[in-house]
N, C-alpha and C positions, 0 to 999 in steps of 0.2 A: 377730440378723442375719437379714434376709429373703432367702431364697433365691429366685432367679429360676426360674420354671418353664421347663423345657426347651422350646425352640421345636419345634413339630410341622411336619414337612416333608410337604406334600401330594404324594402320589405319583399320577402319571397312570396310570389303569387301562389296561392293554394292550387294543388293539383286538381284539374277538372274532374268532376264527379265521374264522368264516363270513363276516363283513363284509369281512375282509381278502381272502378268496378272491373276493368279488364285485368288489372294486376291482381285483384282478389281472386280471379278465376285461374290465373297462372300460378299463384303461390302453391296450391296443393300439388300441381303437376311437378313443379320444381322440387318439392319435398319428396315426392315418389322417386324421381330420377336420382336425387342424392342418396336416398335410402338404398336403391338398387346398387349404385356404385359402391357405397360404403359396405354393403353386405358382401358383394363380390370380393372387395379388397380384404375384408375381415376373414372371409373363408380362405383366401389364398394365404394370408399371414398365418392363420391357424394351422393349415396343412403343412406349410413349409417350415413351421416351427416345431412340428411333432418329431419325436424320435423316429428314426427310420424303422425300428423294430415294430412300431405301432401301425405301420401302413403296409398293406399288401398281405398276400397269403396264397395258399394253394387254390387252384380252381380246376373245374372240369366243364368245358364248354364245347360247342359244336362248330366245326369249320364249314367252309363253303361246299365241301363234298359230303357233308353229313356225318363226318367222323368225329368222335370224341377226342378232344385235345386237352391235355393237362399242362401245367407249367413244366413238367418233366420233359415234354416234347422239345422244349427250347434249351435244354440243358447244355451248358457250354457256350451259349450265345447270349449276348445282351439283347434285351427287348425294350422297345419304346412303346408303352401302352397309352392308348387314348380312348376315352369313353364318349360315345356319341350315338347318332342314329342316322339312317339313310334319308329320312325326310327333313333333316335339318336344312334350313334355307341358306345359312351363311357361314357360321363358325366352323362347322364340321368339314365341309368341303374345302374351305380355305386352309384349315389346319392340316388336312391330309396332303394337300398340294404343297404346303410349306415344308412339311416334314420330308416329303419326297425330294424336294429341292435341296434341303439341308443334307440329306444322306448322299445325294449326288455330289455335293460340294466336298464331302469328306473323302470321297474316292475310295481307295482300298481300305482305309481305316473304318469306313462305314459298312463294309461288307460283314462285319461281325455283329451288326445290329439288325434285328428283325422288328420292323414296325408292326404293331398289333392294334387293330381297331375293334373294340368291344362294344356291342350294341346295348343300349339301355331301353330298347323298344322291341321286346320279343314278340309282341303281337303282330307287327308288320315285317320285321326284319327276319325273314326265313333264311336258311343257309344260302339258297340260290340268290335271293335278293341282295344279301350282303356281299356275296362273291362278285356279282355283276357290278356292284357299287364300287368296291375297293379297286377292282381292275381298271376303272376309269383313271385312277391316279397313278398306280404303280403295281406291277406284278409282284413286287416284293412284299406288299402289305397283306397280312393275314387277317381275315375277318372272322370274328367269333361271335356267336349268339347262343341261345339256349332257352330253356324254359324260364318262367318267372322266378321259380325257386332257385335255379342254377345261377341266374344273373344277380339275384338279390344278395346272395352270399358274397359274390365278388365285389359288388357295389359297396357293401358294408365293410369289407376288408380294406378297400382303398379309400374309404370315407368320401365316396362320390355321392353328390346330391342329384336326384332326378325326380322331377315332379311334372305330371301331365297337366297341361292347361285344358280349360274347357273346350270341347269340340266346336269347330266352326264348319262352314260349308265345305271346306276342302279336307276335313279330317281334324287332326289335333297336332299341336306342337308340344315339345318337352323342354322345360327349363332344366338345364343340367350344368354342373360345375365343369370347368374346362382346364385341365392340367395334363401335361405329359409326364408319365411316370417312367423313369429310366431304371430298369432292373438289371442286375448282373446275371451271370450264368447259373446261379443258384436261386434265382427269383428273389433276391434281396434288393431292397430299394437303394439305389445309388444317389439319386437326386430327382428333383422335380423342376420342370421348366414351364413357364407360363406360355400359353398358346398365342399370345399377342406379340411374341418375339418374331423377328424376321428369320428367314432361312439362314442367313449368315450368323445371326446371333445364336440360333439353335445349334448350328454346326460348331461354333466356337465353344459353346457350353458342353456339348458332347465330347469334343476333343479334350477339353479340360478334365472331364470326368472319366474318360477312358484311361487305362493304364498306359504308361509309356510304351511305345512300339519298339 
């Protein structure tokens, strides 16, 4: 009688202690990254799910020439609002460049849209600083700033989050939400566009939201 050879059971080698310790250090970092991404996604879902009447409102801010500008100054024109600040290292300059390219792609249809950059950093973004900044991207962009009180009312109306980080050697950065707010000629919200969209995607969305020509 042939006897069957006993089946060998492969045992998984335990993870070396040093590697396990490395993973224990990485787990908290991964948790923080996931929390940040989920927080940003939840904020976007919350904002885009809100009724249009709950987002936006009147404002009175200061342009690059030191003049008071209200929403009435853009009456009859669509505006594309973005909240940021001039010391932003990546998202703000990329967004302004992308918006400029999107409006160029729209051609004549884009002429009815005024891009507006509203600062969330009144301490550093004086009218002159803001004007010099937006002109780097396009002469069409209107930069608006103001006092802390003036800006806070606008930030609240548009449900924008802006929180200053602890200062470092080169100053401070500001964590802020990033969305494009497309307003009609009566300063009513038409739609919101995520800033991680490409210039072509933004142009396509604006074309969809504009009335037929």
